[in-house]
C-alpha positions in Angstrom: 149.5 54.0 283.6 148.4 56.7 286.1 150.5 56.6 289.3 148.9 56.4 292.8 150.8 59.6 293.7 148.1 61.5 291.8 145.8 61.0 294.8 148.1 63.1 297.0 149.1 65.8 294.5 147.4 69.3 294.6 145.9 70.7 291.4 143.3 73.0 290.0 141.1 70.1 289.1 140.3 69.6 292.8 138.8 73.1 293.3 137.0 72.7 290.0 135.6 69.3 291.0 134.4 70.6 294.4 132.7 73.6 292.8 131.0 71.6 290.1 129.6 69.1 292.7 128.1 71.8 294.8 126.7 73.7 291.8 125.1 70.4 290.7 123.6 69.8 294.1 122.1 73.4 294.1 121.0 73.3 290.4 117.4 72.2 291.1 116.9 75.4 293.0 117.6 77.6 289.9 114.1 77.1 288.3 112.3 78.1 291.5 114.5 81.2 291.9 113.8 82.2 288.3 110.1 81.8 288.8 110.3 83.9 291.9 112.3 86.7 290.1 109.7 86.7 287.3 106.8 87.0 289.8 108.6 89.9 291.5 109.1 91.7 288.2 105.4 91.4 287.5 104.7 93.3 290.8 103.3 90.3 292.6 105.5 90.2 295.6 103.1 89.3 298.4 103.8 86.2 300.4 100.4 86.0 302.0 98.8 87.7 305.0 99.4 84.7 307.4 102.9 83.9 306.4 104.5 86.8 308.3 102.9 85.6 311.6 103.8 82.0 310.8 107.4 83.0 310.1 107.5 84.7 313.5 106.1 81.7 315.3 108.8 79.5 313.6 111.6 81.8 314.6 110.5 81.8 318.2 110.3 78.0 318.3 113.7 77.7 316.6 115.3 80.1 319.2 114.0 78.1 322.1 114.9 74.8 320.5 118.5 76.0 320.1 118.8 77.1 323.7 117.2 73.9 325.1 119.2 71.5 323.0 122.5 73.3 323.9 121.8 73.4 327.6 120.7 69.7 327.7 122.7 68.1 324.9 126.2 69.5 325.6 126.7 68.2 329.2 124.9 65.0 328.4 127.2 64.3 325.5 130.3 65.1 327.5 129.2 62.8 330.4 128.3 60.0 328.0 131.7 60.1 326.4 133.7 60.2 329.7 132.1 57.6 331.8 131.2 54.0 331.3 128.3 52.1 332.9 126.1 49.1 332.2 123.4 49.9 329.6 125.2 52.9 328.3 124.9 51.9 324.6 121.2 51.1 324.9 120.5 54.5 326.6 122.5 56.3 323.9 120.7 54.6 321.1 117.3 55.2 322.7 118.2 58.9 323.2 119.2 59.1 319.5 115.9 57.6 318.2 113.9 60.9 318.1 116.5 62.4 315.7 115.7 59.6 313.1 111.9 59.5 313.3 109.6 62.1 311.8 108.8 64.7 314.4 105.0 64.5 313.7 105.0 60.9 315.1 106.3 62.2 318.4 103.8 65.1 318.3 101.0 62.6 317.7 102.2 60.6 320.7 102.3 63.7 323.0 98.9 64.8 321.8 97.4 61.4 322.5 99.0 61.3 325.9 97.8 64.8 326.8 94.3 64.0 325.6 94.1 61.1 328.0 95.5 63.1 330.9 92.9 65.8 330.6 92.3 69.4 329.3 95.1 71.0 331.3 97.7 68.7 329.9 96.2 69.2 326.4 96.5 73.0 326.7 100.0 72.7 328.0 101.2 70.5 325.1 99.5 72.5 322.4 100.9 75.6 320.7 104.4 76.9 321.4 105.2 74.7 324.4 104.3 71.5 322.6 106.2 72.4 319.4 109.3 73.4 321.5 109.0 70.1 323.5 108.7 67.9 320.4 111.3 69.6 318.3 113.8 69.9 321.2 113.5 66.1 321.6 114.9 65.8 318.0 117.6 68.5 318.3 119.0 67.4 321.6 120.4 64.1 320.2 122.2 66.0 317.5 124.0 68.2 320.1 124.6 65.1 322.2 126.2 63.1 319.4 128.4 66.1 318.3 129.5 66.7 321.9 130.2 63.0 322.4 132.3 62.8 319.2 134.2 66.0 320.0 135.0 64.6 323.5 136.1 61.2 322.1 138.4 63.1 319.7 140.5 64.4 322.6 143.7 62.5 323.4 143.9 60.4 326.5 146.9 62.5 327.7 144.8 65.7 327.6 142.0 64.1 329.7 144.5 62.5 332.1 146.2 65.9 332.6 143.0 67.6 333.5 142.0 64.8 335.8 145.3 65.0 337.7 145.0 68.8 337.9 141.6 68.9 339.6 139.6 65.7 339.4 136.4 65.0 337.6 135.0 68.5 338.0 138.0 70.0 336.2 137.7 67.4 333.5 134.1 68.2 332.9 134.6 72.0 332.9 137.5 71.9 330.5 136.0 69.3 328.1 132.7 71.3 328.0 134.6 74.4 327.0 136.4 72.5 324.3 133.2 71.1 322.8 131.2 74.3 323.2 131.9 75.5 319.7 130.8 72.4 317.8 127.9 71.9 320.3 126.8 75.5 319.6 126.9 74.8 315.9 124.9 71.7 316.3 122.3 73.4 318.4 122.0 76.3 315.9 121.7 73.8 313.1 119.1 71.9 315.0 117.1 75.1 315.6 117.5 76.2 312.0 116.2 72.8 310.7 113.1 73.2 312.8 112.1 76.2 310.7 111.5 73.8 307.8 109.5 71.2 309.8 105.7 71.4 309.2 104.6 68.4 311.2 104.4 69.4 314.9 102.8 72.8 314.1 100.0 71.2 312.2 99.3 68.6 314.9 99.7 70.8 317.9 97.9 73.8 316.6 100.7 76.3 315.8 100.9 78.1 312.5 104.4 77.8 311.1 106.2 78.9 307.9 106.8 75.3 306.7 103.1 74.4 307.0 102.1 77.6 305.2 104.4 76.6 302.2 102.8 73.2 302.0 99.3 74.7 302.2 100.1 77.2 299.4 101.3 74.4 297.1 99.1 71.4 298.0 95.9 73.1 299.1 95.8 76.4 297.2 97.7 75.2 294.2 99.5 78.5 294.1 103.0 77.6 293.0 104.4 81.2 292.6 103.2 82.0 296.2 104.7 78.8 297.6 107.9 79.6 295.7 108.1 83.1 297.2 107.4 81.9 300.6 110.1 79.2 300.3 112.7 81.7 299.1 111.9 84.1 302.0 112.3 81.2 304.4 115.6 80.1 302.7 116.9 83.7 303.0 116.2 83.7 306.7 117.7 80.3 307.2 120.9 81.2 305.3 121.2 84.5 307.3 121.4 82.4 310.4 123.3 79.4 309.2 125.9 81.1 307.0 127.7 82.9 309.9 127.7 79.7 312.0 129.1 77.7 309.1 131.8 80.4 308.4 133.1 80.7 311.9 133.0 77.0 312.8 133.8 75.2 309.6 137.6 75.3 309.9 137.6 74.0 313.5 135.0 71.4 312.8 136.9 70.2 309.7 140.1 69.9 311.7 138.3 68.1 314.6 136.7 65.7 312.1 140.0 64.9 310.6 141.8 64.4 313.9 142.9 60.9 314.8 144.7 60.5 318.1 147.2 57.8 318.8 145.6 57.2 322.2 142.0 58.5 322.4 140.3 59.3 325.7 138.6 56.3 327.2 135.5 55.9 329.3 136.1 55.2 333.0 134.0 54.0 335.9 133.5 56.6 338.6 130.8 55.9 341.1 129.4 59.4 341.5 129.7 60.5 337.9 128.4 57.2 336.5 125.2 57.8 338.6 124.8 61.3 337.3 125.4 60.2 333.7 123.0 57.3 333.8 120.3 59.4 335.5 120.7 62.2 332.9 120.4 59.8 330.0 117.5 58.0 331.6 115.5 61.3 332.1 116.3 62.2 328.5 115.0 58.9 327.2 111.9 59.0 329.4 111.0 62.5 328.2 112.0 62.2 324.6 111.1 58.6 323.7 109.1 56.7 326.3 106.4 59.4 327.1 105.3 59.8 323.4 105.5 56.1 322.9 103.2 55.6 325.8 100.8 58.1 324.2 100.9 56.0 321.0 100.1 52.8 322.8 97.0 54.1 324.5 94.7 54.0 321.5 95.6 50.4 320.5 92.3 48.8 321.7 90.8 48.3 318.2 91.7 44.9 316.7 90.7 46.0 313.2 93.4 48.7 313.3 96.1 46.0 313.0 94.5 44.6 309.8 94.2 48.1 308.3 97.7 49.0 309.3 99.0 45.9 307.7 97.3 46.9 304.5 98.9 50.4 304.6 102.3 48.8 305.4 102.0 46.4 302.5 101.0 49.2 300.1 103.9 51.6 301.1 106.8 49.4 302.3 108.3 49.0 298.8 108.2 52.7 298.1 109.6 53.5 301.5 112.5 51.2 301.1 113.2 52.3 297.5 113.2 56.0 298.5 115.5 55.3 301.5 118.0 53.1 299.6 118.0 55.4 296.5 118.7 58.5 298.6 121.4 56.7 300.6 123.2 55.4 297.5 123.0 58.8 295.7 124.2 60.8 298.7 127.0 58.4 299.6 128.3 58.3 296.0 128.3 62.1 295.7 129.9 62.4 299.1 132.8 60.0 298.2 133.3 61.9 295.0 133.5 65.2 296.9 136.0 63.7 299.3 138.1 62.4 296.3 138.2 65.9 294.9 138.9 67.7 298.2 141.7 65.2 299.1 143.9 66.5 301.9 143.7 70.2 301.0 142.8 71.9 304.3 141.1 74.9 302.6 139.0 72.7 300.3 138.0 70.5 303.3 136.9 73.6 305.2 134.9 74.8 302.2 133.3 71.3 301.9 132.2 71.3 305.6 131.0 74.9 305.5 129.0 74.5 302.3 127.6 71.2 303.6 126.3 72.9 306.8 124.8 75.7 304.8 123.1 73.4 302.3 121.7 71.1 305.0 120.1 74.0 306.8 118.1 75.0 303.7 114.4 74.1 303.6 113.8 70.7 301.9 110.9 72.3 300.0 113.3 74.5 298.2 114.9 71.7 296.2 111.6 69.8 295.9 109.7 72.9 294.5 112.6 73.5 292.1 112.3 70.0 290.8 108.5 70.4 290.4 109.0 73.6 288.5 111.6 71.9 286.2 109.2 69.0 285.7 106.3 71.3 284.6 108.4 72.7 281.7 110.2 69.5 280.7 109.2 67.4 277.7 107.4 64.1 278.0 110.5 62.0 277.4 111.9 63.4 280.7 109.2 61.7 282.8 111.4 58.9 284.0 113.8 61.4 285.4 111.5 64.2 286.7 108.1 62.6 287.3 108.9 59.2 288.8 110.1 57.5 292.0 113.7 58.2 290.8 112.9 61.9 291.2 112.0 61.3 294.8 115.3 59.4 295.3 117.3 62.2 293.7 115.5 64.9 295.7 116.1 63.1 299.0 119.7 62.3 298.0 120.5 65.9 297.2 118.8 67.0 300.4 121.0 64.7 302.6 124.1 64.9 300.5 125.8 67.2 303.1 125.7 64.5 305.8 127.3 62.0 303.5 129.8 64.6 302.4 131.0 65.3 305.9 131.3 61.6 306.7 133.2 60.9 303.5 135.6 63.7 303.9 136.3 62.4 307.4 136.8 58.9 306.2 139.1 60.0 303.4 141.2 62.1 305.8 141.6 59.1 308.1 143.6 57.2 305.4 147.4 57.5 305.5 149.4 59.1 302.7 152.1 56.6 303.3 149.9 53.9 301.8 149.7 55.8 298.5 153.4 56.4 298.4 154.2 52.8 299.1 151.9 51.7 296.4 153.5 54.2 293.9 157.0 52.9 294.8 155.9 49.3 294.0 154.2 50.3 290.8 150.7 49.5 291.8 148.2 51.0 289.2 145.8 53.6 290.4 142.7 51.6 289.7 144.0 48.6 291.6 145.0 50.8 294.5 141.5 52.3 294.6 139.8 48.9 294.4 142.1 46.9 296.8 143.0 49.6 299.4 140.8 52.7 299.2 137.5 51.1 298.7 137.7 48.5 301.6 138.9 51.3 303.9 136.0 53.6 303.0 133.4 50.9 302.8 132.4 51.0 306.5 132.0 54.8 306.4 130.1 54.5 303.2 127.8 52.0 304.8 127.2 54.3 307.7 126.4 57.2 305.3 123.9 55.0 303.4 122.1 53.9 306.5 122.1 57.3 308.1 120.8 59.0 305.0 118.3 56.3 304.5 116.9 56.8 308.0 116.8 60.6 307.7 115.3 60.4 304.2 112.5 58.2 305.3 111.7 60.7 308.0 111.5 63.6 305.5 107.9 64.4 304.7 108.1 67.6 302.6 110.2 66.2 299.8 108.2 63.1 299.3 104.9 65.0 299.6 105.9 67.4 296.8 107.6 64.9 294.5 106.0 61.5 294.8 104.1 60.2 291.7 100.4 59.2 292.2 100.0 56.0 294.3 103.7 56.0 295.4 103.5 57.2 298.9 106.0 56.3 301.6 104.8 55.0 305.0 105.5 58.3 306.9 103.7 60.3 304.2 100.7 57.8 304.4 100.5 58.4 308.1 100.8 62.1 307.7 98.0 62.3 305.1 95.5 60.0 306.8 95.9 61.1 310.4 93.3 63.8 310.2 90.5 61.4 309.1 91.6 57.9 310.1 90.7 56.3 313.5 93.1 57.1 316.3 93.9 53.4 316.7 95.0 53.1 313.1 97.3 56.1 313.3 98.8 54.9 316.5 99.5 51.4 315.0 101.1 52.8 312.0 103.3 55.1 314.1 104.5 52.3 316.3 105.2 50.1 313.3 107.4 52.8 311.8 109.2 53.5 315.0 109.9 49.8 315.5 111.4 49.7 312.0 113.5 52.8 312.6 114.8 51.3 315.9 115.9 48.2 314.0 117.7 50.3 311.4 119.3 52.3 314.2 120.7 49.2 315.7 122.2 48.3 312.3 123.6 51.8 312.0 125.1 51.6 315.5 126.7 48.3 314.7 128.2 49.4 311.4 129.4 52.6 313.0 131.2 50.6 315.7 132.9 48.5 313.1 134.1 51.6 311.2 135.9 53.1 314.3 139.6 53.2 313.9 
């Protein structure tokens, strides 16, 4: 009988397990890298005439998105964590919604609103300004949530000491300094992720690197060219993300593990509550309400609802399957990674750093690797490499880093005394895992499944490259028909998807509240 103490003991198997898991997640990229190396050896190293300019456009947009999200998201997250007011939860959830919805839906809403306001507004929303606006609306909630979480992780005594020393202004300044590092990481990560987002650029008339990769593969059918472009983009992304992950992983890992005996609590302060509520309201109006208004303007065609219902009926099963499959795969791998890392500080730092680096990679990198693997695989491998399961696996590997960070945090929140007490009383390992560990980790696992499901549903590139014929998801169906379908149909489909995402967000918020210590 294996003792429960094995869960707390160090060992080489932990490092080996962590290494094997990360190698397994990165394995689909190997065929694409090999194909790229072969094409370079054959003296075909061009990435296309338009790709260099598109890469420059993407870099400029990513830089501005990083700055905007940091300037707006950091103070908003700190204020939202420090002060309580009526409607705070609703405003926070509404401000988070753009993070969980495909960015091209918001771009569609802004484009529709600008078209109704006239040519000057349409010119303002198009190009760089429109892409920065849309992508910043998705990056700001990420910084906001990280800043909020880092502020909540402070102990009540720390906040009270700052409040006694200089009042609310001193509290805000010192807390903002404390959360600046994770907020900067979140802003940089949000900016890097925009490099791989093809949606807003295609709708708002800006040539980006991600859209060029999709064009090379889906329109030109030039797989080697798409592979080279994807590798170049991945190198640029890693050059930016790797230093951020290296310098901030240890601190982020320690903050994620922290569990204070008396956490900081929200208070009611007349002046600061007004500032906080106004800031969140402006963020919600600009990031959520305005594009939603643009989507409601074309809803005058009654036939659009019937056609939209047909699209929903055709794609809802695939959408739910991809979301659930990705969530389960990512959560299972994340919990296994947390089991291997245990309480080893170095391994937990490695897990957080590697997760940040993997999440910043373009989603097309893994998808094109799976496509390359499927083209050389035998027929008997079709259920694994040319089916809906392939899409679930691709999305699960894509969002595995998110589940990994959540799982490592959840595992670290358990007490080692539980394991020692079980070992003293002779409780078998399997029974301890089933009766104690699993119930404790279940809420965090449910949060990981729901969050990955939402983000996986919003991913367009992976589903576009991997889905079998006739197995589109709802966001992909909207993305592929918006160029030729009536505006009313596109708007109806967009609103239907946003309503479903809002419902899932409420579920996620509820489960996350239940999982708090």
